[in-house]
Residue, then its C-alpha position, 0 to 999 in steps of 0.5 A: m255515830k261517833r261524837y267528839f268533845v272539846y272541853i274546858m276544865a278549871s281549878k276553880k272560878n277564874g282559875t287555871l284552865y285546860i282545854g282538850v279534845t276527846s271521843n270519850i268525855q266521861k272517861r277523860v274527865f274521870e282521868h283528870k279528876t282522879n289524877i290518873v295521868d301525870g301532866f298539867t291537870k294533875k300539877y295544877s289541880v284542874h278537876k272541874l269540867i266547866y264547858y264542853e261542846s260536841t261534834s261528829d267530826i274529829h277534824s272540826a273538834i281538833r280545829r276548835e280545840k286549837q282555836l280556843k287554845n289560841w284565844k285570849r283568856d278573857w274570850k275563854i272566860e266569856l265563852i264559859e260564862k255564857t253557858n255556865p256563869q257560876w262555873l259549876d262542875l258539869s261532870s254530873s251532866l255527862q250521864g248518857l253521853 
């Protein structure tokens, strides 16, 4: 079964946030961390994976991404801190996904 991920990257705790969706989170996080693709995350040094969730439905993932992008910053921070209060880089937990 295919999995889709909605994820949040940050430059640092309470720093610049980036929200995205992907079907290959390990590859996508690697691209962000290594600045392979020009864009927002490269420009603002957004390299820490601080939150992610998964679903088996691409439409649900896209809806969730759009929902989170429209949230107030405080709501995003609250979501992050519920599961990752120290804003640790979660990329090492992606093994096997």
